PDBQT receptor file of N, H, CA, C and O in Angstrom, charges set to zero:
ATOM      1  N   UNK A   1     -20.430  -7.661  20.543  1.00  0.00    +0.000 N 
ATOM      2  CA  UNK A   1     -20.172  -6.837  19.240  1.00  0.00    +0.000 C 
ATOM      3  C   UNK A   1     -20.867  -7.187  18.035  1.00  0.00    +0.000 C 
ATOM      4  O   UNK A   1     -20.866  -8.402  17.832  1.00  0.00    +0.000 OA
ATOM      5  N   UNK A   2     -21.629  -6.299  16.927  1.00  0.00    +0.000 N 
ATOM      6  H   UNK A   2     -21.630  -5.313  17.092  1.00  0.00    +0.000 HD
ATOM      7  CA  UNK A   2     -22.114  -6.311  16.231  1.00  0.00    +0.000 C 
ATOM      8  C   UNK A   2     -21.008  -6.952  14.688  1.00  0.00    +0.000 C 
ATOM      9  O   UNK A   2     -19.901  -6.471  14.447  1.00  0.00    +0.000 OA
ATOM     10  N   UNK A   3     -21.511  -7.826  14.038  1.00  0.00    +0.000 N 
ATOM     11  H   UNK A   3     -22.411  -8.216  14.233  1.00  0.00    +0.000 HD
ATOM     12  CA  UNK A   3     -20.782  -8.138  12.620  1.00  0.00    +0.000 C 
ATOM     13  C   UNK A   3     -20.411  -7.163  11.824  1.00  0.00    +0.000 C 
ATOM     14  O   UNK A   3     -19.688  -7.462  10.874  1.00  0.00    +0.000 OA
ATOM     15  N   UNK A   4     -20.761  -5.955  11.992  1.00  0.00    +0.000 N 
ATOM     16  H   UNK A   4     -21.349  -5.712  12.763  1.00  0.00    +0.000 HD
ATOM     17  CA  UNK A   4     -20.604  -4.740  11.086  1.00  0.00    +0.000 C 
ATOM     18  C   UNK A   4     -19.292  -4.071  11.513  1.00  0.00    +0.000 C 
ATOM     19  O   UNK A   4     -18.262  -3.812  10.890  1.00  0.00    +0.000 OA
ATOM     20  N   UNK A   5     -19.873  -3.773  13.458  1.00  0.00    +0.000 N 
ATOM     21  H   UNK A   5     -20.710  -3.983  13.964  1.00  0.00    +0.000 HD
ATOM     22  CA  UNK A   5     -18.365  -3.075  13.818  1.00  0.00    +0.000 C 
ATOM     23  C   UNK A   5     -17.177  -3.763  13.756  1.00  0.00    +0.000 C 
ATOM     24  O   UNK A   5     -16.073  -3.221  13.729  1.00  0.00    +0.000 OA
ATOM     25  N   UNK A   6     -17.420  -5.181  13.728  1.00  0.00    +0.000 N 
ATOM     26  H   UNK A   6     -18.318  -5.622  13.750  1.00  0.00    +0.000 HD
ATOM     27  CA  UNK A   6     -16.208  -5.964  13.901  1.00  0.00    +0.000 C 
ATOM     28  C   UNK A   6     -15.312  -5.745  12.456  1.00  0.00    +0.000 C 
ATOM     29  O   UNK A   6     -14.142  -5.364  12.463  1.00  0.00    +0.000 OA
ATOM     30  N   UNK A   7     -15.954  -6.005  11.433  1.00  0.00    +0.000 N 
ATOM     31  H   UNK A   7     -16.905  -6.314  11.427  1.00  0.00    +0.000 HD
ATOM     32  CA  UNK A   7     -15.517  -5.947  10.189  1.00  0.00    +0.000 C 
ATOM     33  C   UNK A   7     -15.278  -4.537   9.883  1.00  0.00    +0.000 C 
ATOM     34  O   UNK A   7     -14.789  -4.329   8.773  1.00  0.00    +0.000 OA
ATOM     35  N   UNK A   8     -15.508  -3.561  10.599  1.00  0.00    +0.000 N 
ATOM     36  H   UNK A   8     -15.905  -3.730  11.500  1.00  0.00    +0.000 HD
ATOM     37  CA  UNK A   8     -15.138  -1.855  10.281  1.00  0.00    +0.000 C 
ATOM     38  C   UNK A   8     -13.704  -1.787  11.221  1.00  0.00    +0.000 C 
ATOM     39  O   UNK A   8     -12.598  -1.564  10.729  1.00  0.00    +0.000 OA
ATOM     40  N   UNK A   9     -13.886  -1.958  12.262  1.00  0.00    +0.000 N 
ATOM     41  H   UNK A   9     -14.785  -2.140  12.661  1.00  0.00    +0.000 HD
ATOM     42  CA  UNK A   9     -12.626  -2.583  12.918  1.00  0.00    +0.000 C 
ATOM     43  C   UNK A   9     -11.462  -3.373  12.224  1.00  0.00    +0.000 C 
ATOM     44  O   UNK A   9     -10.255  -3.197  12.060  1.00  0.00    +0.000 OA
ATOM     45  N   UNK A  10     -12.079  -4.008  12.003  1.00  0.00    +0.000 N 
ATOM     46  H   UNK A  10     -13.060  -4.151  12.136  1.00  0.00    +0.000 HD
ATOM     47  CA  UNK A  10     -10.927  -4.994  10.935  1.00  0.00    +0.000 C 
ATOM     48  C   UNK A  10     -10.175  -4.431   9.823  1.00  0.00    +0.000 C 
ATOM     49  O   UNK A  10      -9.012  -4.659   9.491  1.00  0.00    +0.000 OA
ATOM     50  N   UNK A  11     -10.927  -3.757   9.374  1.00  0.00    +0.000 N 
ATOM     51  H   UNK A  11     -11.872  -3.571   9.644  1.00  0.00    +0.000 HD
ATOM     52  CA  UNK A  11     -10.682  -3.093   7.916  1.00  0.00    +0.000 C 
ATOM     53  C   UNK A  11      -9.763  -1.641   8.257  1.00  0.00    +0.000 C 
ATOM     54  O   UNK A  11      -8.933  -1.239   7.441  1.00  0.00    +0.000 OA
ATOM     55  N   UNK A  12      -9.972  -1.065   9.298  1.00  0.00    +0.000 N 
ATOM     56  H   UNK A  12     -10.646  -1.391   9.961  1.00  0.00    +0.000 HD
ATOM     57  CA  UNK A  12      -9.368   0.391   9.757  1.00  0.00    +0.000 C 
ATOM     58  C   UNK A  12      -7.834  -0.325  10.261  1.00  0.00    +0.000 C 
ATOM     59  O   UNK A  12      -6.723   0.109   9.959  1.00  0.00    +0.000 OA
ATOM     60  N   UNK A  13      -8.104  -1.420  11.028  1.00  0.00    +0.000 N 
ATOM     61  H   UNK A  13      -9.007  -1.773  11.273  1.00  0.00    +0.000 HD
ATOM     62  CA  UNK A  13      -6.435  -1.990  11.920  1.00  0.00    +0.000 C 
ATOM     63  C   UNK A  13      -5.810  -2.364  10.310  1.00  0.00    +0.000 C 
ATOM     64  O   UNK A  13      -4.729  -1.823  10.076  1.00  0.00    +0.000 OA
ATOM     65  N   UNK A  14      -6.206  -2.962   9.539  1.00  0.00    +0.000 N 
ATOM     66  H   UNK A  14      -7.083  -3.402   9.729  1.00  0.00    +0.000 HD
ATOM     67  CA  UNK A  14      -5.553  -3.459   8.197  1.00  0.00    +0.000 C 
ATOM     68  C   UNK A  14      -4.944  -2.354   7.142  1.00  0.00    +0.000 C 
ATOM     69  O   UNK A  14      -3.959  -2.543   6.428  1.00  0.00    +0.000 OA
ATOM     70  N   UNK A  15      -5.871  -0.967   7.205  1.00  0.00    +0.000 N 
ATOM     71  H   UNK A  15      -6.671  -0.813   7.785  1.00  0.00    +0.000 HD
ATOM     72  CA  UNK A  15      -5.536   0.126   6.855  1.00  0.00    +0.000 C 
ATOM     73  C   UNK A  15      -4.088   0.785   7.513  1.00  0.00    +0.000 C 
ATOM     74  O   UNK A  15      -3.164   1.266   6.856  1.00  0.00    +0.000 OA
ATOM     75  N   UNK A  16      -4.157   0.684   8.756  1.00  0.00    +0.000 N 
ATOM     76  H   UNK A  16      -4.908   0.293   9.290  1.00  0.00    +0.000 HD
ATOM     77  CA  UNK A  16      -3.046   1.094   9.770  1.00  0.00    +0.000 C 
ATOM     78  C   UNK A  16      -1.997   0.380   9.694  1.00  0.00    +0.000 C 
ATOM     79  O   UNK A  16      -0.969   1.011   9.447  1.00  0.00    +0.000 OA
ATOM     80  N   UNK A  17      -1.878  -1.019   9.856  1.00  0.00    +0.000 N 
ATOM     81  H   UNK A  17      -2.713  -1.531  10.056  1.00  0.00    +0.000 HD
ATOM     82  CA  UNK A  17      -0.685  -1.754   9.518  1.00  0.00    +0.000 C 
ATOM     83  C   UNK A  17      -0.296  -1.593   8.087  1.00  0.00    +0.000 C 
ATOM     84  O   UNK A  17       0.916  -1.742   7.930  1.00  0.00    +0.000 OA
ATOM     85  N   UNK A  18      -1.127  -1.269   6.722  1.00  0.00    +0.000 N 
ATOM     86  H   UNK A  18      -2.112  -1.148   6.849  1.00  0.00    +0.000 HD
ATOM     87  CA  UNK A  18      -0.315  -1.559   5.600  1.00  0.00    +0.000 C 
ATOM     88  C   UNK A  18       0.534  -0.255   5.718  1.00  0.00    +0.000 C 
ATOM     89  O   UNK A  18       1.747  -0.234   5.511  1.00  0.00    +0.000 OA
ATOM     90  N   UNK A  19      -0.395   1.092   6.157  1.00  0.00    +0.000 N 
ATOM     91  H   UNK A  19      -1.381   1.075   6.325  1.00  0.00    +0.000 HD
ATOM     92  CA  UNK A  19       0.347   2.398   6.029  1.00  0.00    +0.000 C 
ATOM     93  C   UNK A  19       1.836   2.113   7.021  1.00  0.00    +0.000 C 
ATOM     94  O   UNK A  19       2.900   2.533   6.566  1.00  0.00    +0.000 OA
ATOM     95  N   UNK A  20       1.824   1.631   7.919  1.00  0.00    +0.000 N 
ATOM     96  H   UNK A  20       0.959   1.290   8.288  1.00  0.00    +0.000 HD
ATOM     97  CA  UNK A  20       2.924   1.630   8.588  1.00  0.00    +0.000 C 
ATOM     98  C   UNK A  20       4.020   0.638   7.963  1.00  0.00    +0.000 C 
ATOM     99  O   UNK A  20       5.191   1.019   7.968  1.00  0.00    +0.000 OA
ATOM    100  N   UNK A  21       3.655  -0.782   7.356  1.00  0.00    +0.000 N 
ATOM    101  H   UNK A  21       2.704  -1.091   7.352  1.00  0.00    +0.000 HD
ATOM    102  CA  UNK A  21       4.564  -1.259   6.412  1.00  0.00    +0.000 C 
ATOM    103  C   UNK A  21       4.972  -0.595   5.273  1.00  0.00    +0.000 C 
ATOM    104  O   UNK A  21       6.166  -0.573   4.976  1.00  0.00    +0.000 OA
ATOM    105  N   UNK A  22       3.945   0.069   4.448  1.00  0.00    +0.000 N 
ATOM    106  H   UNK A  22       2.975   0.051   4.689  1.00  0.00    +0.000 HD
ATOM    107  CA  UNK A  22       4.461   0.993   3.354  1.00  0.00    +0.000 C 
ATOM    108  C   UNK A  22       5.709   1.825   4.140  1.00  0.00    +0.000 C 
ATOM    109  O   UNK A  22       6.866   1.434   4.298  1.00  0.00    +0.000 OA
ATOM    110  N   UNK A  23       5.158   2.973   4.537  1.00  0.00    +0.000 N 
ATOM    111  H   UNK A  23       4.219   3.291   4.409  1.00  0.00    +0.000 HD
ATOM    112  CA  UNK A  23       6.226   3.828   5.486  1.00  0.00    +0.000 C 
ATOM    113  C   UNK A  23       7.511   3.326   5.880  1.00  0.00    +0.000 C 
ATOM    114  O   UNK A  23       8.511   4.041   5.817  1.00  0.00    +0.000 OA
ATOM    115  N   UNK A  24       7.543   2.196   6.264  1.00  0.00    +0.000 N 
ATOM    116  H   UNK A  24       6.731   1.615   6.316  1.00  0.00    +0.000 HD
ATOM    117  CA  UNK A  24       8.539   1.562   6.620  1.00  0.00    +0.000 C 
ATOM    118  C   UNK A  24       9.400   1.096   5.240  1.00  0.00    +0.000 C 
ATOM    119  O   UNK A  24      10.615   1.257   5.123  1.00  0.00    +0.000 OA
ATOM    120  N   UNK A  25       8.628   0.560   4.341  1.00  0.00    +0.000 N 
ATOM    121  H   UNK A  25       7.641   0.429   4.436  1.00  0.00    +0.000 HD
ATOM    122  CA  UNK A  25       9.699  -0.002   3.323  1.00  0.00    +0.000 C 
ATOM    123  C   UNK A  25       9.891   1.403   2.610  1.00  0.00    +0.000 C 
ATOM    124  O   UNK A  25      10.983   1.536   2.059  1.00  0.00    +0.000 OA
ATOM    125  N   UNK A  26       9.139   2.319   2.540  1.00  0.00    +0.000 N 
ATOM    126  H   UNK A  26       8.251   2.210   2.988  1.00  0.00    +0.000 HD
ATOM    127  CA  UNK A  26       9.658   3.155   1.981  1.00  0.00    +0.000 C 
ATOM    128  C   UNK A  26      10.629   4.009   2.348  1.00  0.00    +0.000 C 
ATOM    129  O   UNK A  26      11.163   4.706   1.485  1.00  0.00    +0.000 OA
ATOM    130  N   UNK A  27      10.947   4.079   3.462  1.00  0.00    +0.000 N 
ATOM    131  H   UNK A  27      10.513   3.513   4.163  1.00  0.00    +0.000 HD
ATOM    132  CA  UNK A  27      12.065   4.878   4.582  1.00  0.00    +0.000 C 
ATOM    133  C   UNK A  27      13.359   3.924   4.658  1.00  0.00    +0.000 C 
ATOM    134  O   UNK A  27      14.460   4.218   5.123  1.00  0.00    +0.000 OA
ATOM    135  N   UNK A  28      12.921   2.624   4.044  1.00  0.00    +0.000 N 
ATOM    136  H   UNK A  28      12.026   2.386   3.666  1.00  0.00    +0.000 HD
ATOM    137  CA  UNK A  28      14.192   1.799   3.851  1.00  0.00    +0.000 C 
ATOM    138  C   UNK A  28      14.646   2.117   2.641  1.00  0.00    +0.000 C 
ATOM    139  O   UNK A  28      15.823   2.292   2.324  1.00  0.00    +0.000 OA
ATOM    140  N   UNK A  29      13.703   2.189   1.971  1.00  0.00    +0.000 N 
ATOM    141  H   UNK A  29      12.747   2.046   2.229  1.00  0.00    +0.000 HD
ATOM    142  CA  UNK A  29      14.396   2.615   0.007  1.00  0.00    +0.000 C 
ATOM    143  C   UNK A  29      15.137   3.452  -0.239  1.00  0.00    +0.000 C 
ATOM    144  O   UNK A  29      16.207   3.266  -0.819  1.00  0.00    +0.000 OA
ATOM    145  N   UNK A  30      14.524   5.021   0.329  1.00  0.00    +0.000 N 
ATOM    146  H   UNK A  30      13.654   5.173   0.800  1.00  0.00    +0.000 HD
ATOM    147  CA  UNK A  30      14.893   6.268   0.217  1.00  0.00    +0.000 C 
ATOM    148  C   UNK A  30      15.893   6.764   1.002  1.00  0.00    +0.000 C 
ATOM    149  O   UNK A  30      16.684   7.657   0.700  1.00  0.00    +0.000 OA
ATOM    150  N   UNK A  31      15.794   5.825   2.555  1.00  0.00    +0.000 N 
ATOM    151  H   UNK A  31      15.152   5.098   2.800  1.00  0.00    +0.000 HD
ATOM    152  CA  UNK A  31      16.871   6.485   3.170  1.00  0.00    +0.000 C 
ATOM    153  C   UNK A  31      16.130   7.918   4.353  1.00  0.00    +0.000 C 
ATOM    154  O   UNK A  31      15.714   7.923   5.512  1.00  0.00    +0.000 OA
ATOM    155  N   UNK A  32      16.272   8.878   3.364  1.00  0.00    +0.000 N 
ATOM    156  H   UNK A  32      16.610   8.874   2.423  1.00  0.00    +0.000 HD
ATOM    157  CA  UNK A  32      16.512   9.944   4.077  1.00  0.00    +0.000 C 
ATOM    158  C   UNK A  32      15.015  10.994   3.657  1.00  0.00    +0.000 C 
ATOM    159  O   UNK A  32      15.001  11.728   2.669  1.00  0.00    +0.000 OA
ATOM    160  N   UNK A  33      13.913  10.864   4.574  1.00  0.00    +0.000 N 
ATOM    161  H   UNK A  33      13.924  10.268   5.376  1.00  0.00    +0.000 HD
ATOM    162  CA  UNK A  33      12.833  11.529   4.451  1.00  0.00    +0.000 C 
ATOM    163  C   UNK A  33      12.615  13.093   4.265  1.00  0.00    +0.000 C 
ATOM    164  O   UNK A  33      11.582  13.656   3.902  1.00  0.00    +0.000 OA
ATOM    165  N   UNK A  34      13.979  13.724   4.642  1.00  0.00    +0.000 N 
ATOM    166  H   UNK A  34      14.818  13.268   4.937  1.00  0.00    +0.000 HD
ATOM    167  CA  UNK A  34      13.724  14.830   4.388  1.00  0.00    +0.000 C 
ATOM    168  C   UNK A  34      13.842  15.295   3.074  1.00  0.00    +0.000 C 
ATOM    169  O   UNK A  34      13.567  16.466   2.813  1.00  0.00    +0.000 OA
ATOM    170  N   UNK A  35      14.200  14.555   2.269  1.00  0.00    +0.000 N 
ATOM    171  H   UNK A  35      14.423  13.603   2.481  1.00  0.00    +0.000 HD
ATOM    172  CA  UNK A  35      14.332  15.341   0.866  1.00  0.00    +0.000 C 
ATOM    173  C   UNK A  35      12.550  15.569   0.478  1.00  0.00    +0.000 C 
ATOM    174  O   UNK A  35      11.563  14.910   0.805  1.00  0.00    +0.000 OA
ATOM    175  N   UNK A  36      12.703  16.740  -0.309  1.00  0.00    +0.000 N 
ATOM    176  H   UNK A  36      13.505  17.275  -0.575  1.00  0.00    +0.000 HD
ATOM    177  CA  UNK A  36      11.450  16.832  -1.087  1.00  0.00    +0.000 C 
ATOM    178  C   UNK A  36      10.727  15.867  -1.499  1.00  0.00    +0.000 C 
ATOM    179  O   UNK A  36       9.648  15.642  -0.951  1.00  0.00    +0.000 OA
ATOM    180  N   UNK A  37      11.084  15.269  -2.324  1.00  0.00    +0.000 N 
ATOM    181  H   UNK A  37      11.961  15.452  -2.770  1.00  0.00    +0.000 HD
ATOM    182  CA  UNK A  37      10.616  14.152  -2.831  1.00  0.00    +0.000 C 
ATOM    183  C   UNK A  37      10.036  12.897  -1.790  1.00  0.00    +0.000 C 
ATOM    184  O   UNK A  37       9.103  12.140  -2.058  1.00  0.00    +0.000 OA
ATOM    185  N   UNK A  38      10.921  12.900  -0.435  1.00  0.00    +0.000 N 
ATOM    186  H   UNK A  38      11.679  13.515  -0.218  1.00  0.00    +0.000 HD
ATOM    187  CA  UNK A  38      10.434  11.601   0.275  1.00  0.00    +0.000 C 
ATOM    188  C   UNK A  38       9.468  12.651   1.338  1.00  0.00    +0.000 C 
ATOM    189  O   UNK A  38       9.170  12.100   2.398  1.00  0.00    +0.000 OA
ATOM    190  N   UNK A  39       9.063  13.783   1.203  1.00  0.00    +0.000 N 
ATOM    191  H   UNK A  39       9.305  14.230   0.342  1.00  0.00    +0.000 HD
ATOM    192  CA  UNK A  39       7.896  14.317   1.985  1.00  0.00    +0.000 C 
ATOM    193  C   UNK A  39       6.900  14.424   0.930  1.00  0.00    +0.000 C 
ATOM    194  O   UNK A  39       5.717  14.572   1.236  1.00  0.00    +0.000 OA
ATOM    195  N   UNK A  40       7.208  14.373  -0.082  1.00  0.00    +0.000 N 
ATOM    196  H   UNK A  40       8.169  14.253  -0.331  1.00  0.00    +0.000 HD
ATOM    197  CA  UNK A  40       5.780  14.284  -0.952  1.00  0.00    +0.000 C 
ATOM    198  C   UNK A  40       5.012  12.993  -0.888  1.00  0.00    +0.000 C 
ATOM    199  O   UNK A  40       3.808  12.823  -0.695  1.00  0.00    +0.000 OA
ATOM    200  N   UNK A  41       6.031  12.066  -1.105  1.00  0.00    +0.000 N 
ATOM    201  H   UNK A  41       7.009  12.204  -1.261  1.00  0.00    +0.000 HD
ATOM    202  CA  UNK A  41       5.690  10.361  -1.021  1.00  0.00    +0.000 C 
ATOM    203  C   UNK A  41       5.180  10.185   0.241  1.00  0.00    +0.000 C 
ATOM    204  O   UNK A  41       4.372   9.256   0.241  1.00  0.00    +0.000 OA
ATOM    205  N   UNK A  42       5.314  10.669   1.259  1.00  0.00    +0.000 N 
ATOM    206  H   UNK A  42       5.971  11.424   1.259  1.00  0.00    +0.000 HD
ATOM    207  CA  UNK A  42       5.160  10.320   2.658  1.00  0.00    +0.000 C 
ATOM    208  C   UNK A  42       3.446  11.079   2.656  1.00  0.00    +0.000 C 
ATOM    209  O   UNK A  42       2.437  10.490   3.044  1.00  0.00    +0.000 OA
ATOM    210  N   UNK A  43       3.477  12.025   2.296  1.00  0.00    +0.000 N 
ATOM    211  H   UNK A  43       4.296  12.504   1.981  1.00  0.00    +0.000 HD
ATOM    212  CA  UNK A  43       1.913  12.835   2.134  1.00  0.00    +0.000 C 
ATOM    213  C   UNK A  43       1.502  12.453   1.349  1.00  0.00    +0.000 C 
ATOM    214  O   UNK A  43       0.341  12.684   1.686  1.00  0.00    +0.000 OA
ATOM    215  N   UNK A  44       1.377  11.815   0.095  1.00  0.00    +0.000 N 
ATOM    216  H   UNK A  44       2.321  11.628  -0.179  1.00  0.00    +0.000 HD
ATOM    217  CA  UNK A  44       0.628  11.325  -0.953  1.00  0.00    +0.000 C 
ATOM    218  C   UNK A  44       0.328   9.714   0.003  1.00  0.00    +0.000 C 
ATOM    219  O   UNK A  44      -0.839   9.334   0.107  1.00  0.00    +0.000 OA
ATOM    220  N   UNK A  45       1.059   9.179   0.413  1.00  0.00    +0.000 N 
ATOM    221  H   UNK A  45       2.006   9.488   0.329  1.00  0.00    +0.000 HD
ATOM    222  CA  UNK A  45       0.675   7.553   1.026  1.00  0.00    +0.000 C 
ATOM    223  C   UNK A  45      -0.257   8.014   2.442  1.00  0.00    +0.000 C 
ATOM    224  O   UNK A  45      -1.203   7.339   2.850  1.00  0.00    +0.000 OA
ATOM    225  N   UNK A  46       0.087   8.946   2.910  1.00  0.00    +0.000 N 
ATOM    226  H   UNK A  46       0.855   9.494   2.578  1.00  0.00    +0.000 HD
ATOM    227  CA  UNK A  46      -0.477   8.949   4.418  1.00  0.00    +0.000 C 
ATOM    228  C   UNK A  46      -1.963   9.742   3.708  1.00  0.00    +0.000 C 
ATOM    229  O   UNK A  46      -2.989   9.199   4.116  1.00  0.00    +0.000 OA
ATOM    230  N   UNK A  47      -2.128  10.538   3.045  1.00  0.00    +0.000 N 
ATOM    231  H   UNK A  47      -1.295  10.979   2.713  1.00  0.00    +0.000 HD
ATOM    232  CA  UNK A  47      -3.183  11.175   2.860  1.00  0.00    +0.000 C 
ATOM    233  C   UNK A  47      -4.064   9.914   1.887  1.00  0.00    +0.000 C 
ATOM    234  O   UNK A  47      -5.278   9.896   2.093  1.00  0.00    +0.000 OA
ATOM    235  N   UNK A  48      -3.693   9.214   1.188  1.00  0.00    +0.000 N 
ATOM    236  H   UNK A  48      -2.707   9.229   1.021  1.00  0.00    +0.000 HD
ATOM    237  CA  UNK A  48      -4.528   7.761   0.569  1.00  0.00    +0.000 C 
ATOM    238  C   UNK A  48      -4.880   7.017   1.195  1.00  0.00    +0.000 C 
ATOM    239  O   UNK A  48      -5.825   6.316   0.832  1.00  0.00    +0.000 OA
ATOM    240  N   UNK A  49      -4.153   6.808   2.658  1.00  0.00    +0.000 N 
ATOM    241  H   UNK A  49      -3.386   7.377   2.954  1.00  0.00    +0.000 HD
ATOM    242  CA  UNK A  49      -4.422   5.960   3.615  1.00  0.00    +0.000 C 
ATOM    243  C   UNK A  49      -5.813   6.452   4.390  1.00  0.00    +0.000 C 
ATOM    244  O   UNK A  49      -6.805   5.754   4.604  1.00  0.00    +0.000 OA
ATOM    245  N   UNK A  50      -5.646   7.601   4.686  1.00  0.00    +0.000 N 
ATOM    246  H   UNK A  50      -4.840   8.168   4.512  1.00  0.00    +0.000 HD
ATOM    247  CA  UNK A  50      -6.554   8.788   5.473  1.00  0.00    +0.000 C 
ATOM    248  C   UNK A  50      -7.808   8.516   4.622  1.00  0.00    +0.000 C 
ATOM    249  O   UNK A  50      -8.730   7.931   5.189  1.00  0.00    +0.000 OA
ATOM    250  N   UNK A  51      -7.950   8.851   3.396  1.00  0.00    +0.000 N 
ATOM    251  H   UNK A  51      -7.201   9.327   2.935  1.00  0.00    +0.000 HD
ATOM    252  CA  UNK A  51      -8.866   8.966   2.601  1.00  0.00    +0.000 C 
ATOM    253  C   UNK A  51      -9.631   7.550   2.668  1.00  0.00    +0.000 C 
ATOM    254  O   UNK A  51     -10.861   7.519   2.715  1.00  0.00    +0.000 OA
ATOM    255  N   UNK A  52      -8.707   6.168   2.671  1.00  0.00    +0.000 N 
ATOM    256  H   UNK A  52      -7.708   6.193   2.633  1.00  0.00    +0.000 HD
ATOM    257  CA  UNK A  52      -9.631   5.092   2.508  1.00  0.00    +0.000 C 
ATOM    258  C   UNK A  52      -9.885   4.784   4.046  1.00  0.00    +0.000 C 
ATOM    259  O   UNK A  52     -10.089   3.595   4.291  1.00  0.00    +0.000 OA
ATOM    260  N   UNK A  53      -9.901   5.458   4.871  1.00  0.00    +0.000 N 
ATOM    261  H   UNK A  53      -9.735   6.424   4.673  1.00  0.00    +0.000 HD
ATOM    262  CA  UNK A  53     -10.131   5.354   6.327  1.00  0.00    +0.000 C 
ATOM    263  C   UNK A  53     -11.453   6.133   6.246  1.00  0.00    +0.000 C 
ATOM    264  O   UNK A  53     -12.382   5.590   6.844  1.00  0.00    +0.000 OA
ATOM    265  N   UNK A  54     -11.637   6.902   5.839  1.00  0.00    +0.000 N 
ATOM    266  H   UNK A  54     -10.882   7.343   5.353  1.00  0.00    +0.000 HD
ATOM    267  CA  UNK A  54     -12.935   7.726   5.737  1.00  0.00    +0.000 C 
ATOM    268  C   UNK A  54     -13.750   7.164   5.041  1.00  0.00    +0.000 C 
ATOM    269  O   UNK A  54     -14.921   7.323   5.388  1.00  0.00    +0.000 OA
ATOM    270  N   UNK A  55     -13.477   6.272   3.766  1.00  0.00    +0.000 N 
ATOM    271  H   UNK A  55     -12.526   6.143   3.485  1.00  0.00    +0.000 HD
ATOM    272  CA  UNK A  55     -14.432   6.039   3.298  1.00  0.00    +0.000 C 
ATOM    273  C   UNK A  55     -15.309   4.482   3.915  1.00  0.00    +0.000 C 
ATOM    274  O   UNK A  55     -16.360   4.024   3.466  1.00  0.00    +0.000 OA
ATOM    275  N   UNK A  56     -14.613   4.024   4.856  1.00  0.00    +0.000 N 
ATOM    276  H   UNK A  56     -13.759   4.396   5.221  1.00  0.00    +0.000 HD
ATOM    277  CA  UNK A  56     -15.093   3.137   5.657  1.00  0.00    +0.000 C 
ATOM    278  C   UNK A  56     -14.814   3.388   7.304  1.00  0.00    +0.000 C 
ATOM    279  O   UNK A  56     -13.980   2.868   8.046  1.00  0.00    +0.000 OA
ATOM    280  N   UNK A  57     -16.005   4.545   7.605  1.00  0.00    +0.000 N 
ATOM    281  H   UNK A  57     -16.682   4.967   7.002  1.00  0.00    +0.000 HD
ATOM    282  CA  UNK A  57     -15.932   4.906   8.784  1.00  0.00    +0.000 C 
ATOM    283  C   UNK A  57     -16.356   4.022  10.109  1.00  0.00    +0.000 C 
ATOM    284  O   UNK A  57     -17.162   3.114   9.907  1.00  0.00    +0.000 OA
ATOM    285  N   UNK A  58     -15.959   4.186  11.205  1.00  0.00    +0.000 N 
ATOM    286  H   UNK A  58     -15.304   4.923  11.369  1.00  0.00    +0.000 HD
ATOM    287  CA  UNK A  58     -16.517   2.819  12.144  1.00  0.00    +0.000 C 
ATOM    288  C   UNK A  58     -17.723   3.268  12.670  1.00  0.00    +0.000 C 
ATOM    289  O   UNK A  58     -18.391   2.533  13.397  1.00  0.00    +0.000 OA
TER     290      UNK A  58
């Protein structure tokens, strides 16, 4: 496996772990994601991580 592929995989794994951690942290903070504010925060969070993942493609 090439070094660039390994770094790319590691970067994407880190982004996914960060997304899971932040999502669970926000869920514990606000409790109910069915509110309008919770939906907006979850959407912005997911969108930001998705855009960061697209910046570093595999």
